[in-house]
C-alpha angles and dihedrals in degrees: 000000000000113000112249111233140163120265094272094046094231094110123056122199116216098186117085115252115246116209111196114195098206140027093249089052089051091049091052092047094051095045090052097048128089094205129018134180129173123228116205123180092317099245094141121102102208138048096281092119099038121116138201087201133021120001113199138184125203092199092104097052114112109286115246128186106163121168113205142150092288096050129266121332112207136181112254098239096057118112119238091243091060093048096045095050089054092048093048089053088058094046093254135121146187121239095247147345138215127246093270124047089198097079123102118252095231095046093047093050094044092057101039099254113181146177124211139271135112092245098034122100122206120286091263090060088075092061114105098167137020134190120199141169115245126215089265090057094252125139116237125186122195127185134190089270092063117095090224094054097094090062098040103074109048092043106138085228094293100125103047145292112309114223102173143004133196114220131198113247135195136186114295118264137189126239132201116205119209123180120207125200127202106028103165107247091229089063092057086072103029094046098029097134092050093046097048095037094052095095144011090268125013132185126184120200125202142138092221091244103065110086089220128071126204114222127197112202116193104190135174109271112261095039113125118262115232110218094190113032127169090329093310127114134213110266115255092224143358118309138206117215089247111063113245095019117120114261096211094118098041118110118261114293134174095085094287107154117235143152117300092245092057096048110034094066117069093224135047121253092229088063105084109202115232121207106314116238091217149071124227138210129178134189130192119210130179110273090237088063096052098107091047091050091052091052090051091051094047089051088053093045098109091047091051095044100084093056107025124098097177142330124218127204119204137161129230129191118235119269136179102234106128102231096029114125088229096047110144098354143065103253145206113212117211110195125189127196109198134187113266098259112111094186091057097037102049097064089050091049089052092051091046092053092047088057100041104034093078086067090061097261117180115205119226109258094224102044139069114294139150102210119120129229093265092058092046091053090051097051099037100059096191096056094106091052091049093050089054090049092050090051089051095054098031107028094162096048098244092152096043125108134174091278093057092041089055102044104024104026119180113243092256088057093054 
């Protein structure tokens, strides 16, 4: 039997994967299990999804994409690429997308996945209703009017098994993606507002040593294209986020207009990622601290160099989801793609956090980090409220695992 792992291959799952074919079958499975965790598309890099009991996927539940007055209701196991293609065919759109269209909607929302854009909240910010199976096997639906709603979307799987979500939609729109080479790294800090506000969604790529930064601007179609911009120049061909890597699977660049769902991700849906030869970390700092964070990272550049493949800078608008990395504050996301060598990466991650945590950095729940539970409680201000909510919906700890017991312990666990 092939060993079940996450996408990166750095985490192995020992429990067999259960694949219920219907919601009633899922309810019966959950109600009869002592411990349950849900595995999405495996794009986490730590043990957040691991289980000492039953491991379940919702990917085989009946597929639902139902457009109604409240938005689009979708089954939890669908990938964003499947949902967005269906919406585009109806002339509808979501507010934003992540880098990969291959991730499941429930998994992405549960871990705080995001795209970029000064006015764009994380993907979970589009959710206006959620239905999940509790430990007793009951179906619960919460909407934005419910007092528990703020803690019910970015949940790390602690409340139950999500079976469907309803997402806000808007009229479809076209995006043109233009890549710029050679932005002087100093200008990323000194002209930060102009750089990140130059398009609907903006990503800046660097290794914190190279004096030049590559910027991907995803702007509403019809906006003018700047040929010379802040010392940068339009790329003379397609680019991959990592310099020197082939750009075959990147979404269309060069300013060619296209549907939002084919431009906002960095990679095409028809490209199915294999196991990623990488590890990832991500930290979220207050937007007001962006320039300070860049100086810290540049000072660490030589220490990062042996293990970093690329770093991506994005912006996220504030939201009010309790465990969201952008909860309560406009945020700069600092993403790091490392080589796949935990022994070499972890000391660098520790040094990085020692330098950046004084700026109020929040680590991504699903990626590699070194912070302890005390630090997480200090930088995610709604943690205590969430722990109470988890105890309300899962009093016996059915959905808990060693990861949750370590970082979000119930009061009885200390």
